[in-house]
N, C-alpha and C positions, 0 to 999 in steps of 0.2 A: 693145313687149312687156314684161310684168312680169318681174322677176327670179325665179329659181327658189326661191321661198320654202319649198317643201316640203323642199328639200335644205339651205337656209340655216338653217331653224328646225324641224328634224324633231321636236323634243321640246316645241315650244310648246303650251301648254294651250289656246290660243285662236288662231283665224285672225285675225291682226292687220290684215287688210284689211276684215274685217267685211262682206265681199261688195260693197264699193264699188270701182269703178274710178276712174280719174282724172276722167273727165267727171262722174261722179256726185258726187265730192267737190267739184268746182268749182261744182256746182249747189246745195250745201248753203246754206240761208239762215241768216243770223244771227238770234238771238232778238230780238224787239222789246222795247223798254224798258217796265218797269212804271211805274205812276203815281209821279211824284216822283223818278225815277231821277236826273236831272241835278241837281235841287235838293239831293238828299242828298249827292252827291259834291262839288258846289261848296261846300256848307256845311261838309263835313269839311275841304276844302282851306282855306277861310277860317279855320277854327279852328286848323289847323296853323300858320298864319302868326303866331299869337300865342305860339308856343312857341320858346324859344331852344334851339338844339342843344347848346350848351356842350360842344364837342368836347374830348376829352383824347387826346393822342397819346403813344404809346410807340414809340420808334425801334427797328426790327428789322433795319436794314442795307439794303444795296442788292440789288435783284433785277432783273437785266437792265438796262433803260434807266431804271429807277425806283428811288427811295428809298421803302422800305416802312415803314409804321407800323401798329401795332394802334390801332384807333380805338374810343373809347367816346363815345356821344352820347345825347341824350334822344330817346326815341321817343314814340309815342302813349301816352296814359294815364300819362305821367310815368315810364315804364320807362326804365332806362338799358341800352342795347343796345350790343353790341360787334360790330365787324367789322374790316375793313382799309381803309386809305387809302394811296394811293401818289402821289407827285409826280415829274415828270421830273427826272432827276439833273442834266441840263444844260438851262438855259433855262427861260423861263416857259411854263406850260401854255397851249395854244391852245383846248382844249375840255375839258369835264368829262364823264366817263362814270360812270353809275350801273349797276353790273354785278351783277344778282341771280343766283340759283342755282336748282337743282332741289330736289325734295323730299328728296334725300339730304343736304341741308344743304351746308355748305362747310367743308372741313378746312383749306384753304389757298387763297390767291388764284391765279388762272390768268390770264395776260396775253395769250393767243393773239389775242383780238379787240380788244386795246387798243393804239392807236397810241403810239409812243414819246413824242410830245409832248402826251399827254393826262394830266390828273389824273384819278384814278379812285377811286371808293369801292366796296368790295365789302361791301355790307350782308349781315348774316346774320339771317335771320328769327327773330323771337321764338320761343324754345323749341327751336331747331334748331342743328345743327352743333357745331363744336368750341367755340364761344364763348358761345352763349346757351342751353345746356341748362338747363331749370328756370326760365327767365325768361319769364313771361307766357303760356305755352302748353305743352302736352305735347310730348315730344321724339320721338315716333314719328309717322310720316305718317298712319297709320290713325286715331290719336286727334286729331292736330293738325287734320286736314281737317274734322272735325265739331265742334271745340271752339267753344263759344259759339254754335252754330248755332240756338239757340232764339230769337235776336233779331238783327235787322239791326244793332243798335248794338254787339253783342258778338261777332259771328262772326269767327273768327280770320283768314279771308282778307281781310276788310275792314280789320282792324287792321294786318295785315301790309302791305297796300297803302298805308295812311296812313303807316306807318313808312318807306316809300320816300321820301316827301317830306322826312321828317326827316333821312334819310341824305343826301339831296341838299343840304339846308340845311347839314349839317356840312361837306360837300365845299366848298360855296361859301364858307363862313366861313373855311376854311383856305386854299383856292386862289384865291379871288377870284370876281368876278361873271363867270362863263363861260357860254357856251352849253352846254346839257346834252344828252347822248345816253343813251338807255336800252338795255341789253342784258339780256334775260331768257330763260332756258331752262326749259321744262317748267313747274314751279311758278312760275318767274319770269314766266309769262304774266300774273300779277297786275299787272304794269306797265301792261297795257291798262286796268286800273281806275284807275290813278293818273295816267298821263301826259296824258290829254285835258284835264285841268283846270289843268295847270301849264304856263304859257306859256314857262317857261325851257327846256323841251325842244324840240329842233330835229329829232330823228329817233329811230328805234327799230329794233332788231332783236329779233324773237321767234324762238326756236328750239323747235320742236315744242311750241307753247304749250298749256297746260292750261286747264281750266275754261270751255271754250267750248261753247255750244249744249246746255244741260242738257236741253232737250226731247228731244234725240236721245241724249245721253250717259247719261241715267238709265235708258235701256232697253238699254244695252250692258254686259255683264259685261267686266271688265278686270282686269289684274294690278296696276294702280297704285292711287293714293289714291282715285280715283273709285269704286272698288268699295265702299269704306267709306261713301261718300256715297250710292251707289245703295241699299245695304242699309238705311242709316239712314232714307232717305226712304220706302222701302217700309214701314217700321214707323211712321214719323212723317210722314205726307203733308203736314202743315202746314208742314214745313220747306221745302217747294218754294217757298212764297211768299217765304221769306228768300233762297233761292238766286237768285231773279230779279234781285236787286240786285248780284249778284256774278258775272254771266255775262260772260266776257271778250269774247264775240262781240258782245254788246250794246254794251259800252263801246268796243270797237274802231271802231264806227261813228261815234264822236265824235272820233277822232284827226284832226288837221289838219296833220300833219307827214309827211314821207316815211317809209315803213315797209318794212323788209325782213322777210319772213316765210319761215321754213324749215319746211315741212310734210312729213310722212312719209306714204308710201302704205301702209306696214305698221307698226303699232305696237300691241302688246298692252297697254301700260301706259296710254297716252293715246290713245284711239281717234281715228283720222284724221278722222272727220267733225267732231269738235270743233275740231281744229287748223285745218282748212280753213275752218270757219265764221268764225274770227277773220280769216283772210286775205280771205275773201269780203266780210266787213263793210267792210274798208278799200277793197276794189275797187269796191264798189257804193255807198258813201256819197256822197250828192249833192255835197258840197263837201269831201270828204276829201282826204288826202294821197296822193301817188303810191305805188303798191304795187310792190315788187320781190319776186316770188314765186320761191323756190327749192324744187323738189320733190325730196325725199330718198327713196331706195328704202326706208329703214326708220328707225325711231326707237326709242330706249331698247333697243337691241340691238346686238350685235356682228355684223358681216357683212363679206364680202370687199370690200376697197376703202374701208372706213369711214375709215381714217386719212387717205387721200387726199381723201375728201369733206370731212372735218373741216378739213383744211388749206385747201382752197379756200373753204370757208364762212367761216373766220376771216379770210382775206384779203378776202373780199367785204364783210364787216362793216367792216373797217378802211377800205376804199374808200368804203363808204356813209357812214361818219362824216365822211370828208374832203369828200364831196359836200355833206353837210348842214351842216357847219361848216368852210367853206374857210379 
């Protein structure tokens, strides 16, 4: 039985289930690849290998089990981006974690999903958060999500996905040649675009991932960044051809590593069909990695028991990392 959403979210402007039950969500098919999809992403990855990250660190002191630094590194298009990097305070790191964020940006690093013996980089997307406002893209989600959408080469989501490789490069240069694990929440679903082509990654956690299955998503009103995309494409239908190269459900079908995916049954910001399309792509890929699916009662919303669910999810990610990088 579903939770009492009417009493949980009495003032919600949208029914966050969109009329889908769990069985219907598990039947959502991922979007098929457009012509040249793999060549495009492999080509971008090859170009990224020619860029030196040139990391610069500023010590910020100890946080929990880690020594924390502010990081500046080279990103795509020669931008210098800032984020945070942390190293275990005691002993050498066993694994490296690339921990992305949602469209709210990131004001500070959060270590809930990071093992004590992991080195971790917390990249901040161009234009967003406390560190990269005004760098390479607009600082509001509504503008950021359509920035550069006139071309596959300039679209902000693609540039941000490429930036993840550069953040990983900075981590490896500082911490050494480690197996890498990706954690991405909401907007952080762009990791599905980046990880399949980078063999350094051994596992992934996606939390309520965005940008999946635009064929469905563009028909659903929402309270998140997808609404700006939906309205833009309604006025500029040619942009649909660009979006096909940035569908995370398409890219997830090329993942060859174990994936933990946390998808919500109710979410007015990122419609659940798009989230489940990402998980379903992993589950149905002919030679994909193993899927660990966790179904959440709601996403992008406060609800009774959310703190307990979040604690269990964080512990599950840490366990998944240990499985992927023993």
